Structures are given as structure tokens and as C-alpha cells.
ZAKEKE-514121 format. One record per atom (N, C-alpha, C, O, CB): x negated, y negated, z negated; residue number from 0; residue in three letters. Coordinates in steps of 0.05 Angstrom, whole numbers, plus 5000, padded with zeros to 4 digits. Glycine has a CB too. Layout:
<nuvos>
NUVO   east   north     up    nr   rest
NUVO      X       Y      Z   NUM    ALA
...
</nuvos>
This chain:
<nuvos>
NUVO   east   north     up    nr   rest
NUVO   5061    5243   5321     0    GLU
NUVO   5064    5245   5292     0    GLU
NUVO   5046    5224   5278     0    GLU
NUVO   5022    5223   5283     0    GLU
NUVO   5058    5274   5282     0    GLU
NUVO   5059    5208   5260     1    VAL
NUVO   5043    5188   5245     1    VAL
NUVO   5028    5202   5223     1    VAL
NUVO   5038    5218   5208     1    VAL
NUVO   5062    5166   5234     1    VAL
NUVO   5002    5195   5221     2    GLN
NUVO   4985    5206   5200     2    GLN
NUVO   4972    5182   5185     2    GLN
NUVO   4963    5163   5198     2    GLN
NUVO   4964    5226   5210     2    GLN
NUVO   4971    5184   5159     3    LEU
NUVO   4960    5163   5143     3    LEU
NUVO   4940    5175   5123     3    LEU
NUVO   4945    5196   5111     3    LEU
NUVO   4982    5147   5127     3    LEU
NUVO   4917    5163   5121     4    VAL
NUVO   4896    5173   5103     4    VAL
NUVO   4886    5150   5085     4    VAL
NUVO   4876    5130   5095     4    VAL
NUVO   4873    5185   5119     4    VAL
NUVO   4890    5153   5059     5    GLU
NUVO   4881    5133   5040     5    GLU
NUVO   4853    5140   5030     5    GLU
NUVO   4845    5163   5030     5    GLU
NUVO   4901    5131   5016     5    GLU
NUVO   4839    5119   5022     6    SER
NUVO   4813    5123   5009     6    SER
NUVO   4808    5099   4992     6    SER
NUVO   4821    5078   4994     6    SER
NUVO   4791    5127   5030     6    SER
NUVO   4788    5101   4974     7    GLY
NUVO   4780    5079   4958     7    GLY
NUVO   4787    5081   4928     7    GLY
NUVO   4778    5064   4912     7    GLY
NUVO   4791    5055   4969     7    GLY
NUVO   4803    5100   4921     8    GLY
NUVO   4810    5103   4893     8    GLY
NUVO   4786    5111   4876     8    GLY
NUVO   4768    5124   4885     8    GLY
NUVO   4832    5123   4890     8    GLY
NUVO   4787    5102   4851     9    ASP
NUVO   4764    5107   4833     9    ASP
NUVO   4771    5101   4805     9    ASP
NUVO   4794    5093   4799     9    ASP
NUVO   4739    5090   4842     9    ASP
NUVO   4752    5106   4787    10    LEU
NUVO   4755    5098   4759    10    LEU
NUVO   4740    5072   4755    10    LEU
NUVO   4717    5069   4763    10    LEU
NUVO   4742    5120   4739    10    LEU
NUVO   4754    5052   4744    11    VAL
NUVO   4743    5025   4740    11    VAL
NUVO   4751    5014   4713    11    VAL
NUVO   4772    5022   4702    11    VAL
NUVO   4752    5006   4763    11    VAL
NUVO   4735    4997   4702    12    GLN
NUVO   4742    4984   4677    12    GLN
NUVO   4762    4962   4681    12    GLN
NUVO   4764    4950   4703    12    GLN
NUVO   4717    4974   4663    12    GLN
NUVO   4777    4956   4660    13    ALA
NUVO   4796    4934   4661    13    ALA
NUVO   4781    4908   4669    13    ALA
NUVO   4759    4903   4660    13    ALA
NUVO   4810    4930   4634    13    ALA
NUVO   4794    4893   4686    14    GLY
NUVO   4782    4868   4697    14    GLY
NUVO   4766    4872   4722    14    GLY
NUVO   4758    4853   4735    14    GLY
NUVO   4764    4857   4676    14    GLY
NUVO   4762    4897   4730    15    GLY
NUVO   4746    4903   4754    15    GLY
NUVO   4763    4902   4779    15    GLY
NUVO   4787    4895   4778    15    GLY
NUVO   4734    4931   4751    15    GLY
NUVO   4751    4910   4801    16    SER
NUVO   4763    4908   4827    16    SER
NUVO   4759    4934   4843    16    SER
NUVO   4740    4949   4839    16    SER
NUVO   4752    4885   4844    16    SER
NUVO   4778    4940   4860    17    LEU
NUVO   4776    4962   4879    17    LEU
NUVO   4789    4953   4905    17    LEU
NUVO   4806    4936   4906    17    LEU
NUVO   4790    4988   4868    17    LEU
NUVO   4780    4965   4927    18    ARG
NUVO   4793    4961   4953    18    ARG
NUVO   4802    4988   4964    18    ARG
NUVO   4785    5006   4969    18    ARG
NUVO   4775    4946   4973    18    ARG
NUVO   4828    4991   4968    19    LEU
NUVO   4838    5015   4980    19    LEU
NUVO   4841    5011   5010    19    LEU
NUVO   4847    4989   5019    19    LEU
NUVO   4866    5022   4967    19    LEU
NUVO   4838    5033   5025    20    SER
NUVO   4841    5032   5054    20    SER
NUVO   4862    5053   5062    20    SER
NUVO   4865    5074   5049    20    SER
NUVO   4814    5038   5068    20    SER
NUVO   4877    5046   5083    21    CYS
NUVO   4896    5065   5094    21    CYS
NUVO   4892    5065   5124    21    CYS
NUVO   4898    5045   5138    21    CYS
NUVO   4926    5056   5087    21    CYS
NUVO   4882    5087   5134    22    ALA
NUVO   4877    5090   5163    22    ALA
NUVO   4901    5104   5175    22    ALA
NUVO   4909    5126   5167    22    ALA
NUVO   4851    5106   5168    22    ALA
NUVO   4913    5091   5195    23    ALA
NUVO   4937    5102   5208    23    ALA
NUVO   4932    5111   5236    23    ALA
NUVO   4916    5099   5251    23    ALA
NUVO   4959    5081   5208    23    ALA
NUVO   4945    5133   5244    24    SER
NUVO   4943    5142   5272    24    SER
NUVO   4971    5152   5280    24    SER
NUVO   4987    5159   5263    24    SER
NUVO   4921    5164   5275    24    SER
NUVO   4975    5154   5306    25    GLY
NUVO   5000    5164   5316    25    GLY
NUVO   5024    5145   5315    25    GLY
NUVO   5046    5153   5320    25    GLY
NUVO   5007    5188   5301    25    GLY
NUVO   5018    5119   5309    26    LEU
NUVO   5040    5100   5309    26    LEU
NUVO   5051    5096   5337    26    LEU
NUVO   5036    5095   5356    26    LEU
NUVO   5031    5073   5296    26    LEU
NUVO   5077    5094   5339    27    THR
NUVO   5090    5094   5365    27    THR
NUVO   5098    5067   5375    27    THR
NUVO   5095    5062   5399    27    THR
NUVO   5115    5111   5363    27    THR
NUVO   5107    5049   5358    28    PHE
NUVO   5118    5024   5366    28    PHE
NUVO   5099    5001   5363    28    PHE
NUVO   5079    5002   5348    28    PHE
NUVO   5143    5018   5351    28    PHE
NUVO   5104    4979   5378    29    ASP
NUVO   5086    4956   5377    29    ASP
NUVO   5087    4942   5350    29    ASP
NUVO   5067    4932   5341    29    ASP
NUVO   5093    4936   5399    29    ASP
NUVO   5110    4942   5337    30    ASN
NUVO   5113    4929   5312    30    ASN
NUVO   5119    4949   5290    30    ASN
NUVO   5140    4962   5291    30    ASN
NUVO   5134    4907   5313    30    ASN
NUVO   5101    4952   5271    31    TYR
NUVO   5105    4971   5249    31    TYR
NUVO   5096    4957   5223    31    TYR
NUVO   5085    4935   5224    31    TYR
NUVO   5089    4997   5254    31    TYR
NUVO   5101    4970   5201    32    ALA
NUVO   5092    4959   5175    32    ALA
NUVO   5080    4982   5159    32    ALA
NUVO   5088    5005   5161    32    ALA
NUVO   5116    4946   5160    32    ALA
NUVO   5061    4974   5143    33    ILE
NUVO   5048    4993   5124    33    ILE
NUVO   5053    4983   5096    33    ILE
NUVO   5048    4960   5090    33    ILE
NUVO   5018    4996   5130    33    ILE
NUVO   5062    5000   5079    34    GLY
NUVO   5067    4993   5051    34    GLY
NUVO   5049    5009   5033    34    GLY
NUVO   5040    5031   5039    34    GLY
NUVO   5096    4998   5044    34    GLY
NUVO   5044    4997   5010    35    TRP
NUVO   5029    5011   4988    35    TRP
NUVO   5049    5016   4965    35    TRP
NUVO   5063    4998   4957    35    TRP
NUVO   5004    4995   4979    35    TRP
NUVO   5049    5040   4956    36    PHE
NUVO   5065    5047   4933    36    PHE
NUVO   5046    5060   4912    36    PHE
NUVO   5024    5067   4918    36    PHE
NUVO   5088    5067   4940    36    PHE
NUVO   5056    5061   4887    37    ARG
NUVO   5041    5075   4867    37    ARG
NUVO   5060    5090   4849    37    ARG
NUVO   5083    5083   4846    37    ARG
NUVO   5024    5055   4850    37    ARG
NUVO   5049    5111   4837    38    GLN
NUVO   5065    5128   4819    38    GLN
NUVO   5048    5137   4796    38    GLN
NUVO   5028    5151   4800    38    GLN
NUVO   5077    5152   4834    38    GLN
NUVO   5056    5128   4772    39    ALA
NUVO   5043    5137   4748    39    ALA
NUVO   5058    5161   4737    39    ALA
NUVO   5081    5165   4743    39    ALA
NUVO   5042    5114   4727    39    ALA
NUVO   5044    5178   4721    40    PRO
NUVO   5057    5201   4710    40    PRO
NUVO   5083    5194   4695    40    PRO
NUVO   5084    5177   4678    40    PRO
NUVO   5038    5216   4691    40    PRO
NUVO   5104    5209   4702    41    GLY
NUVO   5130    5205   4688    41    GLY
NUVO   5145    5180   4697    41    GLY
NUVO   5166    5174   4686    41    GLY
NUVO   5125    5202   4659    41    GLY
NUVO   5135    5166   4718    42    LYS
NUVO   5148    5142   4727    42    LYS
NUVO   5156    5146   4757    42    LYS
NUVO   5146    5163   4771    42    LYS
NUVO   5130    5118   4724    42    LYS
NUVO   5175    5129   4765    43    GLU
NUVO   5184    5129   4793    43    GLU
NUVO   5163    5116   4811    43    GLU
NUVO   5147    5100   4802    43    GLU
NUVO   5211    5115   4796    43    GLU
NUVO   5163    5123   4836    44    ARG
NUVO   5146    5111   4855    44    ARG
NUVO   5154    5081   4858    44    ARG
NUVO   5177    5075   4862    44    ARG
NUVO   5147    5125   4883    44    ARG
NUVO   5134    5064   4857    45    GLU
NUVO   5138    5035   4857    45    GLU
NUVO   5125    5022   4881    45    GLU
NUVO   5102    5027   4887    45    GLU
NUVO   5127    5023   4830    45    GLU
NUVO   5140    5005   4894    46    GLY
NUVO   5129    4989   4916    46    GLY
NUVO   5110    4968   4906    46    GLY
NUVO   5117    4953   4888    46    GLY
NUVO   5151    4977   4933    46    GLY
NUVO   5086    4967   4917    47    VAL
NUVO   5065    4948   4908    47    VAL
NUVO   5063    4925   4928    47    VAL
NUVO   5062    4902   4920    47    VAL
NUVO   5038    4963   4905    47    VAL
NUVO   5061    4932   4954    48    SER
NUVO   5057    4911   4974    48    SER
NUVO   5063    4923   5001    48    SER
NUVO   5064    4948   5005    48    SER
NUVO   5027    4900   4973    48    SER
NUVO   5068    4906   5021    49    CYS
NUVO   5074    4915   5048    49    CYS
NUVO   5066    4893   5067    49    CYS
NUVO   5068    4869   5061    49    CYS
NUVO   5105    4922   5050    49    CYS
NUVO   5058    4901   5091    50    ILE
NUVO   5050    4882   5111    50    ILE
NUVO   5058    4893   5139    50    ILE
NUVO   5055    4916   5145    50    ILE
NUVO   5020    4877   5111    50    ILE
NUVO   5070    4875   5155    51    SER
NUVO   5075    4883   5183    51    SER
NUVO   5049    4878   5199    51    SER
NUVO   5033    4862   5192    51    SER
NUVO   5099    4866   5195    51    SER
NUVO   5047    4893   5221    52    ASN
NUVO   5021    4891   5235    52    ASN
NUVO   5017    4865   5249    52    ASN
NUVO   4994    4858   5256    52    ASN
NUVO   5020    4913   5256    52    ASN
NUVO   5039    4849   5253    53    ASN
NUVO   5035    4822   5264    53    ASN
NUVO   5032    4801   5242    53    ASN
NUVO   5031    4777   5247    53    ASN
NUVO   5059    4815   5281    53    ASN
NUVO   5030    4810   5217    54    ASN
NUVO   5026    4792   5193    54    ASN
NUVO   5049    4773   5188    54    ASN
NUVO   5046    4755   5171    54    ASN
NUVO   5001    4777   5197    54    ASN
NUVO   5072    4777   5201    55    LYS
NUVO   5094    4758   5196    55    LYS
NUVO   5108    4765   5170    55    LYS
NUVO   5119    4747   5157    55    LYS
NUVO   5114    4759   5219    55    LYS
NUVO   5107    4790   5162    56    ASP
NUVO   5121    4798   5137    56    ASP
NUVO   5100    4810   5118    56    ASP
NUVO   5087    4830   5124    56    ASP
NUVO   5144    4819   5144    56    ASP
NUVO   5098    4797   5095    57    ILE
NUVO   5079    4806   5074    57    ILE
NUVO   5094    4804   5048    57    ILE
NUVO   5106    4783   5042    57    ILE
NUVO   5053    4789   5074    57    ILE
NUVO   5093    4825   5032    58    PHE
NUVO   5107    4826   5007    58    PHE
NUVO   5090    4837   4985    58    PHE
NUVO   5072    4853   4990    58    PHE
NUVO   5133    4843   5010    58    PHE
NUVO   5095    4827   4961    59    TYR
NUVO   5082    4837   4937    59    TYR
NUVO   5102    4842   4915    59    TYR
NUVO   5122    4827   4912    59    TYR
NUVO   5060    4818   4928    59    TYR
NUVO   5097    4862   4899    60    ALA
NUVO   5112    4865   4874    60    ALA
NUVO   5103    4843   4855    60    ALA
NUVO   5080    4834   4855    60    ALA
NUVO   5108    4893   4861    60    ALA
NUVO   5122    4834   4838    61    ASP
NUVO   5116    4813   4819    61    ASP
NUVO   5092    4821   4801    61    ASP
NUVO   5077    4804   4792    61    ASP
NUVO   5140    4806   4801    61    ASP
NUVO   5090    4846   4795    62    SER
NUVO   5070    4856   4776    62    SER
NUVO   5041    4853   4787    62    SER
NUVO   5022    4855   4772    62    SER
NUVO   5075    4884   4768    62    SER
NUVO   5039    4849   4813    63    VAL
NUVO   5012    4848   4825    63    VAL
NUVO   5006    4821   4839    63    VAL
NUVO   4984    4817   4848    63    VAL
NUVO   5008    4870   4845    63    VAL
NUVO   5026    4804   4841    64    LYS
NUVO   5022    4778   4854    64    LYS
NUVO   4999    4763   4841    64    LYS
NUVO   4998    4761   4817    64    LYS
NUVO   5048    4761   4854    64    LYS
NUVO   4982    4752   4858    65    GLY
NUVO   4959    4736   4848    65    GLY
NUVO   4935    4753   4841    65    GLY
NUVO   4913    4743   4837    65    GLY
NUVO   4967    4721   4824    65    GLY
NUVO   4938    4780   4841    66    ARG
NUVO   4916    4798   4835    66    ARG
NUVO   4909    4816   4859    66    ARG
NUVO   4886    4822   4863    66    ARG
NUVO   4922    4815   4811    66    ARG
NUVO   4929    4824   4874    67    PHE
NUVO   4926    4842   4896    67    PHE
NUVO   4930    4827   4922    67    PHE
NUVO   4946    4808   4924    67    PHE
NUVO   4945    4867   4895    67    PHE
NUVO   4915    4834   4943    68    THR
NUVO   4918    4823   4969    68    THR
NUVO   4918    4845   4990    68    THR
NUVO   4900    4862   4991    68    THR
NUVO   4895    4803   4975    68    THR
NUVO   4938    4844   5007    69    ILE
NUVO   4941    4863   5029    69    ILE
NUVO   4931    4850   5054    69    ILE
NUVO   4936    4827   5059    69    ILE
NUVO   4970    4874   5031    69    ILE
NUVO   4918    4866   5071    70    SER
NUVO   4909    4855   5097    70    SER
NUVO   4907    4879   5117    70    SER
NUVO   4908    4902   5109    70    SER
NUVO   4881    4841   5094    70    SER
NUVO   4903    4872   5142    71    ASN
NUVO   4901    4893   5162    71    ASN
NUVO   4880    4887   5182    71    ASN
NUVO   4873    4864   5187    71    ASN
NUVO   4928    4898   5175    71    ASN
NUVO   4869    4908   5194    72    ASP
NUVO   4851    4906   5216    72    ASP
NUVO   4864    4922   5239    72    ASP
NUVO   4861    4946   5240    72    ASP
NUVO   4822    4917   5209    72    ASP
NUVO   4878    4908   5256    73    ASN
NUVO   4893    4922   5277    73    ASN
NUVO   4875    4935   5297    73    ASN
NUVO   4884    4954   5311    73    ASN
NUVO   4911    4902   5291    73    ASN
NUVO   4850    4927   5299    74    THR
NUVO   4832    4940   5318    74    THR
NUVO   4826    4968   5309    74    THR
NUVO   4819    4986   5325    74    THR
NUVO   4806    4924   5321    74    THR
NUVO   4829    4973   5283    75    LYS
NUVO   4823    4999   5272    75    LYS
NUVO   4848    5013   5260    75    LYS
NUVO   4846    5034   5248    75    LYS
NUVO   4802    4997   5251    75    LYS
NUVO   4871    5000   5264    76    ASN
NUVO   4896    5010   5252    76    ASN
NUVO   4892    5017   5222    76    ASN
NUVO   4900    5038   5213    76    ASN
NUVO   4906    5035   5267    76    ASN
NUVO   4880    4999   5208    77    THR
NUVO   4874    5003   5180    77    THR
NUVO   4885    4980   5163    77    THR
NUVO   4882    4957   5171    77    THR
NUVO   4844    5006   5175    77    THR
NUVO   4897    4987   5141    78    VAL
NUVO   4908    4967   5122    78    VAL
NUVO   4892    4970   5096    78    VAL
NUVO   4886    4992   5087    78    VAL
NUVO   4939    4971   5118    78    VAL
NUVO   4886    4947   5085    79    PHE
NUVO   4870    4946   5060    79    PHE
NUVO   4887    4935   5037    79    PHE
NUVO   4905    4918   5042    79    PHE
NUVO   4845    4929   5064    79    PHE
NUVO   4882    4944   5014    80    LEU
NUVO   4893    4932   4990    80    LEU
NUVO   4871    4925   4971    80    LEU
NUVO   4859    4942   4958    80    LEU
NUVO   4914    4952   4976    80    LEU
NUVO   4865    4899   4970    81    GLN
NUVO   4844    4889   4951    81    GLN
NUVO   4857    4885   4924    81    GLN
NUVO   4876    4869   4921    81    GLN
NUVO   4831    4863   4962    81    GLN
NUVO   4847    4898   4904    82    MET
NUVO   4858    4897   4877    82    MET
NUVO   4838    4885   4858    82    MET
NUVO   4817    4897   4853    82    MET
NUVO   4867    4925   4868    82    MET
NUVO   4844    4862   4848    83    ASN
NUVO   4827    4848   4829    83    ASN
NUVO   4840    4846   4802    83    ASN
NUVO   4864    4851   4799    83    ASN
NUVO   4820    4819   4839    83    ASN
NUVO   4824    4840   4782    84    SER
NUVO   4834    4837   4754    84    SER
NUVO   4851    4860   4746    84    SER
NUVO   4873    4857   4736    84    SER
NUVO   4851    4811   4752    84    SER
NUVO   4841    4884   4751    85    LEU
NUVO   4856    4908   4746    85    LEU
NUVO   4862    4912   4716    85    LEU
NUVO   4846    4905   4699    85    LEU
NUVO   4841    4933   4757    85    LEU
NUVO   4885    4923   4711    86    LYS
NUVO   4894    4928   4684    86    LYS
NUVO   4899    4958   4680    86    LYS
NUVO   4904    4972   4699    86    LYS
NUVO   4920    4912   4678    86    LYS
NUVO   4898    4967   4655    87    PRO
NUVO   4904    4996   4651    87    PRO
NUVO   4931    5004   4662    87    PRO
NUVO   4935    5027   4671    87    PRO
NUVO   4903    5002   4621    87    PRO
NUVO   4950    4986   4662    88    GLU
NUVO   4977    4993   4672    88    GLU
NUVO   4978    4995   4702    88    GLU
NUVO   4998    5003   4714    88    GLU
NUVO   4997    4972   4663    88    GLU
NUVO   4956    4989   4716    89    ASP
NUVO   4954    4994   4745    89    ASP
NUVO   4946    5023   4751    89    ASP
NUVO   4945    5031   4774    89    ASP
NUVO   4933    4974   4757    89    ASP
NUVO   4940    5038   4731    90    THR
NUVO   4932    5066   4735    90    THR
NUVO   4955    5082   4747    90    THR
NUVO   4977    5082   4737    90    THR
NUVO   4923    5078   4708    90    THR
NUVO   4949    5095   4769    91    ALA
NUVO   4969    5110   4784    91    ALA
NUVO   4957    5123   4808    91    ALA
NUVO   4934    5117   4815    91    ALA
NUVO   4993    5092   4792    91    ALA
NUVO   4972    5140   4821    92    VAL
NUVO   4965    5149   4848    92    VAL
NUVO   4976    5129   4867    92    VAL
NUVO   5000    5123   4866    92    VAL
NUVO   4975    5179   4853    92    VAL
NUVO   4960    5119   4885    93    TYR
NUVO   4968    5100   4904    93    TYR
NUVO   4972    5113   4932    93    TYR
NUVO   4955    5128   4941    93    TYR
NUVO   4947    5077   4906    93    TYR
NUVO   4995    5108   4944    94    TYR
NUVO   5002    5119   4969    94    TYR
NUVO   5006    5097   4990    94    TYR
NUVO   5016    5075   4983    94    TYR
NUVO   5027    5137   4967    94    TYR
NUVO   4998    5101   5014    95    CYS
NUVO   5007    5083   5036    95    CYS
NUVO   5028    5098   5052    95    CYS
NUVO   5028    5123   5053    95    CYS
NUVO   4983    5074   5053    95    CYS
NUVO   5045    5082   5065    96    ALA
NUVO   5067    5093   5080    96    ALA
NUVO   5073    5075   5103    96    ALA
NUVO   5068    5051   5102    96    ALA
NUVO   5092    5097   5062    96    ALA
NUVO   5085    5086   5124    97    ALA
NUVO   5090    5071   5149    97    ALA
NUVO   5120    5069   5155    97    ALA
NUVO   5134    5089   5152    97    ALA
NUVO   5075    5083   5172    97    ALA
NUVO   5128    5046   5164    98    VAL
NUVO   5154    5042   5176    98    VAL
NUVO   5150    5037   5205    98    VAL
NUVO   5137    5016   5213    98    VAL
NUVO   5171    5019   5162    98    VAL
NUVO   5159    5054   5223    99    ASP
NUVO   5153    5053   5251    99    ASP
NUVO   5177    5060   5268    99    ASP
NUVO   5184    5083   5270    99    ASP
NUVO   5129    5071   5258    99    ASP
NUVO   5191    5040   5279   100    PRO
NUVO   5184    5012   5282   100    PRO
NUVO   5193    4996   5257   100    PRO
NUVO   5208    5005   5240   100    PRO
NUVO   5197    5000   5306   100    PRO
NUVO   5183    4971   5256   101    TRP
NUVO   5190    4952   5235   101    TRP
NUVO   5205    4929   5247   101    TRP
NUVO   5197    4919   5268   101    TRP
NUVO   5165    4943   5219   101    TRP
NUVO   5226    4920   5233   102    TYR
NUVO   5241    4896   5240   102    TYR
NUVO   5242    4878   5216   102    TYR
NUVO   5244    4888   5193   102    TYR
NUVO   5270    4903   5250   102    TYR
NUVO   5240    4852   5219   103    SER
NUVO   5240    4834   5196   103    SER
NUVO   5266    4837   5180   103    SER
NUVO   5266    4830   5156   103    SER
NUVO   5237    4805   5206   103    SER
NUVO   5287    4846   5192   104    SER
NUVO   5312    4850   5178   104    SER
NUVO   5310    4872   5156   104    SER
NUVO   5326    4874   5138   104    SER
NUVO   5335    4857   5197   104    SER
NUVO   5289    4888   5158   105    TYR
NUVO   5284    4909   5138   105    TYR
NUVO   5273    4897   5112   105    TYR
NUVO   5271    4911   5092   105    TYR
NUVO   5265    4930   5150   105    TYR
NUVO   5265    4872   5113   106    ALA
NUVO   5250    4860   5091   106    ALA
NUVO   5261    4865   5063   106    ALA
NUVO   5247    4872   5045   106    ALA
NUVO   5247    4831   5095   106    ALA
NUVO   5288    4861   5059   107    PRO
NUVO   5299    4865   5032   107    PRO
NUVO   5295    4893   5021   107    PRO
NUVO   5298    4898   4997   107    PRO
NUVO   5328    4858   5031   107    PRO
NUVO   5289    4912   5038   108    GLN
NUVO   5287    4940   5030   108    GLN
NUVO   5258    4950   5029   108    GLN
NUVO   5254    4974   5028   108    GLN
NUVO   5303    4957   5048   108    GLN
NUVO   5239    4932   5029   109    TRP
NUVO   5211    4942   5032   109    TRP
NUVO   5202    4959   5009   109    TRP
NUVO   5183    4975   5012   109    TRP
NUVO   5193    4918   5035   109    TRP
NUVO   5215    4957   4986   110    THR
NUVO   5207    4973   4963   110    THR
NUVO   5220    5000   4962   110    THR
NUVO   5214    5016   4944   110    THR
NUVO   5213    4958   4937   110    THR
NUVO   5238    5006   4981   111    ARG
NUVO   5252    5031   4980   111    ARG
NUVO   5236    5053   4994   111    ARG
NUVO   5231    5051   5018   111    ARG
NUVO   5280    5029   4994   111    ARG
NUVO   5227    5074   4980   112    PRO
NUVO   5211    5095   4993   112    PRO
NUVO   5226    5108   5016   112    PRO
NUVO   5213    5116   5035   112    PRO
NUVO   5205    5116   4972   112    PRO
NUVO   5252    5109   5015   113    ALA
NUVO   5268    5122   5037   113    ALA
NUVO   5265    5107   5063   113    ALA
NUVO   5271    5118   5084   113    ALA
NUVO   5297    5124   5029   113    ALA
NUVO   5256    5082   5062   114    MET
NUVO   5253    5066   5087   114    MET
NUVO   5229    5076   5104   114    MET
NUVO   5228    5070   5128   114    MET
NUVO   5250    5037   5081   114    MET
NUVO   5211    5090   5092   115    TYR
NUVO   5185    5096   5104   115    TYR
NUVO   5186    5123   5118   115    TYR
NUVO   5197    5142   5108   115    TYR
NUVO   5163    5095   5083   115    TYR
NUVO   5173    5124   5141   116    ASP
NUVO   5175    5148   5158   116    ASP
NUVO   5153    5168   5153   116    ASP
NUVO   5156    5191   5160   116    ASP
NUVO   5175    5139   5187   116    ASP
NUVO   5131    5158   5143   117    ALA
NUVO   5108    5176   5139   117    ALA
NUVO   5092    5167   5115   117    ALA
NUVO   5091    5143   5108   117    ALA
NUVO   5090    5177   5164   117    ALA
NUVO   5079    5185   5101   118    TRP
NUVO   5064    5180   5077   118    TRP
NUVO   5037    5193   5078   118    TRP
NUVO   5032    5213   5091   118    TRP
NUVO   5080    5190   5052   118    TRP
NUVO   5018    5179   5065   119    GLY
NUVO   4992    5191   5061   119    GLY
NUVO   4992    5210   5036   119    GLY
NUVO   5012    5213   5023   119    GLY
NUVO   4970    5170   5057   119    GLY
NUVO   4969    5221   5031   120    GLN
NUVO   4967    5241   5010   120    GLN
NUVO   4962    5228   4982   120    GLN
NUVO   4965    5242   4962   120    GLN
NUVO   4945    5261   5016   120    GLN
NUVO   4955    5203   4982   121    GLY
NUVO   4950    5189   4957   121    GLY
NUVO   4921    5188   4949   121    GLY
NUVO   4905    5205   4956   121    GLY
NUVO   4966    5202   4935   121    GLY
NUVO   4914    5167   4933   122    THR
NUVO   4888    5165   4922   122    THR
NUVO   4890    5155   4893   122    THR
NUVO   4906    5137   4887   122    THR
NUVO   4870    5145   4939   122    THR
NUVO   4875    5167   4875   123    GLN
NUVO   4878    5161   4847   123    GLN
NUVO   4862    5136   4839   123    GLN
NUVO   4839    5132   4846   123    GLN
NUVO   4868    5185   4830   123    GLN
NUVO   4876    5118   4825   124    VAL
NUVO   4864    5094   4813   124    VAL
NUVO   4867    5096   4783   124    VAL
NUVO   4890    5099   4773   124    VAL
NUVO   4876    5067   4824   124    VAL
NUVO   4845    5095   4769   125    THR
NUVO   4846    5097   4740   125    THR
NUVO   4831    5072   4728   125    THR
NUVO   4808    5067   4735   125    THR
NUVO   4833    5123   4729   125    THR
NUVO   4845    5057   4712   126    VAL
NUVO   4834    5033   4700   126    VAL
NUVO   4831    5038   4670   126    VAL
NUVO   4851    5043   4656   126    VAL
NUVO   4851    5008   4706   126    VAL
NUVO   4807    5038   4660   127    SER
NUVO   4802    5043   4632   127    SER
NUVO   4802    5017   4616   127    SER
NUVO   4794    4996   4626   127    SER
NUVO   4776    5058   4628   127    SER
NUVO   4811    5018   4591   128    SER
NUVO   4812    4994   4575   128    SER
NUVO   4786    4989   4560   128    SER
NUVO   4784    4970   4545   128    SER
NUVO   4835    4995   4555   128    SER
</nuvos>
């Protein structure tokens, strides 16, 4: 059973930075992907970024390009989301999720929550103006 645990959410002022972590366990296949999603109150869950464990596939939502960076530490099965230049509109609960196994042909669907096999419990990010 795949388990994902997020950490790093906090209250930060606009323009600040946070780094979220997603620790994964129970992954079955050699090639998998971890995605970050966020959900603000009253809004749909939104794909933020995704990375395959071999780093061949990396994606960002347009709203975070140039501000957020996704990376992984395969020795620890952990994926990070470095978030810089945070804006109040980045306020949301952030979730990580796993696609296991991952194929590059899945790329056009990386923002679809239904593609993901397992989810973490979420971590709150609040950006004050």
C-alpha cells in the first residue's frame, strides 16, 4: 500500500518562501511519479506540479511556473516543492499524490486527480497579504 506524508505547510507573508516535502513509502514499480495538487475553499483541486522519479517528466501549472520548483531525493523517496515569491492566491491545502507505475504517455493527463493512485492527507499553506 502506497503511503504519502506531506509536511512543511505554514503561514507566510506574501513574497516569502516555503518548502513542502512528500515522503512516500510502499511504491511498487521502478518508475513512478509524484504530483502536487492544491485545493482552496470552494475551488476544485488543482494540479500544481509533477515529477517522475527518473526526472524525465516534470510539469508545472502556468500559475506557478518560475516561482515553484519540484525536485526529488530518490534515496529517501521524498519529493520537494520549493515555493518562492508566494502570493495570497497560493493559499490552499497542498496534497501530494502518486502515480504508480508512471509512463511518459500519461503526461497530458498529469493534472487529472483521477490519474493518481494514492494521496497524502494534505498540508495547509496560508499566504498573508
